[in-house]
N, C-alpha and C positions, 0 to 999 in steps of 0.2 A: 434677284431682289435689287430694286432701285436703290442707289446710294442716298443716304439722308442728306438733304441740303444743309449747308452751313448756315449758322445764324448770322444775320447781316452785321457787319462791322460798324462801329460808331453808334451814333444816337438814332434810334428808330424815328421814323417820320411822325408817328402819332404823338410823340412827346411835344412837338411844336404845336399840335392841335390842342393839347391839354393846357398849354400856356395862354391860349387865346380867351379873351373875355367875350361872353355871349351878351351882346347889347340888347337891352330891353327896348322894344318898339311898341308903344301903346297901341291897342286896337280896341278901344272902348266904344260902347254904344252909349253916347251921351244924349241928354235931353234935359228934362226938368228934374232936378234933384228932389226926391220925396221929402216931405217935412220932417220925418223922423230919421233922416240920414244926414251925414256930414259930407259936404262937397269939398274934397281935398284939392280941387283944381286951382283954388285960390292961392295955394302955396304952402309948403311945409318947411319948418325948420326944426332941427334936432337940438334938444336941450339935455345933454348927458350929464346926470348927477350921480350915477351909480359908482360906488367906491370900487376902484379897479387898479390897485397899486402895481400889478404886474402887466397891466395894459393888455389883458387877454381878450378884451372885447373891441380892441381897435379894428380888427378885421371885420367883425359883424357891423359895427357902426359905419365903417368906411363903405361897406357894401350897401347899407341903407341909404347913405348920402349920395352915392353914385347912382343908385336906382332912382332916387327923387330927381336928380339932375336929368338922367336919361328920359324919365317920364314927362319932363317938362313942367314939373310942379314945384320948383324951388321958390321959396318966398317966405314971408313972415306972418301970413295970415293965421296959420294954424301951428301950434307948437306940439312936437312929439317929445314928451318928457320921459326920460328913462330913469327910474327910481329904485331904491332898495326897499324891500319889505321883508323883514326877518321872519314873518309869520308863515311864509310859504315853505313847502318841503323841497327836496332837491329837484331841480329842473322845472318846478311848477312856476307858472307865470300867469299874470293877468293883463289883459289889454282892455282899457276902459275908453270908450269913445263917446264924447259929448260935444261940446263946442271946440275942444282940443282932444289930443290923444295922449294917454298915459300908459306906459309900460312899466310893470313892476315885477320883481322876483327877489328871492333871497340869495341866489348865487349867479355867477356869470353865465352858466349854461342855461339857466331859466331865461335870462335876458336874451341870450343868443337865439333860443327857440322862439321867443316872442318877436324878435326883430324880423326873423325870416317869415313867421306867420303873418305879420303885418304887411310885409312886401307882397306876399301871395294874395292877401285880401285886396290891396290896392291894385295889383296887376290885373285882377279879375274885374274891378270896377272902381272908378274914382268916387263913387257914392257909398259911404260906409254907414251901415246901420248904427244908430246910437244905442250902445249896449255895453255891458261889462262881460267879458269872456275869460273864464278861468280854466286852464288846462294843465295836466301833468302827464308825463309819459307812463305807459304801462309796460314798456320794454326798456329795462335799465341799460343793457349793453347792446348797441346796434352796430355790429361789426361787419365790415366789408372787406373783401379781398380785391385789391386793385386789379381790374380786368387786364390792364396793360403792363402790370408788373411781371418781371421774368419768373419762370418756374425753375426752381433749383432741383431739377431731376432730368433724366434722359428725355429727349435726345440731346438737348442743348446744355443743360446744367448751368444756367447763368446765375451767378451770385451778384445780386444787386448791391451788396455792400463792398464789392470789389471793383466798381467802376464809378466814373464821375457823372453818370447820368442821373438827372433829377426826375424820378418817376412820379413825384408828388408836387407839381408846381402849385403856386399859390391859387391860381384860378380854379384848378381842379379840386383843391382842398375846400375852396369856397363853395363849389357846387356840392361836394359831399356833405359839408356842414349844413347847407341849405336843405338837403334832402333828409336830414336827421341822423346821418351817420356820425357816430362818436367813437369809433374804433376801427383800426386798420390791422389786418392779419399779415404778418411778414414771415416767410419761410426762412428760418435761420438754423444752422447746425449748431447745437449747443457746444459741441466739442471744438468749434472753430472760434469761439469768443471767450471761452472760459479756461482757466488754469486749474486743474484738479489733481487729486492724488494718484489717479490712475492714468492720467494723460497730461503731458505738458501743454502749455499754451501753444496755439498755432503761431507761426512767424508773422502772420498777417492779422492777428487778433486785434492789435491796436488800431489798424486801419479800418477794420470792420466796425469796431465799437465806436470810432469817431464818426463814421457815416450814420450809424444807427442813432447815436445821440443827436446828431444834426436833424435827422428825420423826426425824432421824438420832439425836439424843441420847436420845429416848424409846425408840425401837426398840432401841437398843444395850443398854438395861437388860434386854432379853429375849433377848439374843444374836442379834438380827436386824440385818442390814446393809441399806443402801439401794443399789439398783442403778438408775442413772439410764439411762433408755431415750431416746436421742436419735438422729435420722436425719441430722442435718447432717454434713458441709457440702454435701450434694447440693442441698438447698433453696436455699442461698445462690447457686447458679450463676445463677439468673435475676436476682438482684439485683446481681451483680458483672459481668454481661455475658459470662460464660464459657458455653460451649455446655452444654446440658442433655443428659445421656445418654438414649438412647432408652428410653421406658417410664417415665421419671421426671418427665414434664411435669406 
């Protein structure tokens, strides 16, 4: 049997790729803007009026302003107003396009969805149909497993909470949020972060919890929650002397 190769030391090369921003390069088919459409090539400016004391929408608004700049449509001809509307349900939003553009929602995540929807519309064409669009999600929790995150099982058993590698750079989180992801699944051993009556806390529990908290805080700025995947207490059965269910040895 061939020996199993060792996991590469240090930061994997893909992490550097995750940090890189994908610049938007417009490739529009332009001509005469239809009479019932809004031509955004005259320039867009963002008027952010949504109440956001925790500044959770800074990331989405920053993405929108960067997109406008990269598209070459910065200006003051058309205003994109971002407003609060308490009548909407969770994550529901409205984009109204007339002589200007108005985005409205009841919560930060509705605004986030609307901002990314608007950028997708403009990326497809600088001529936006004058209309009112209202949408809300039909899947509440849209959870992803980071494809590049380490797997905490054989053959490598890499614990992402025990190294200093940032597996979730801001540009990667931005792309996830743009694609509608609002949850990340992390593989974590419950016994390694908690102090219980049947097992004392791990010596490295504080370090793991600190990195987990940092990940939670940074992902929250993109509307992404962390879902902890843990299989205990089945594994503890061996350590406590209790019978192990069939198939779980």
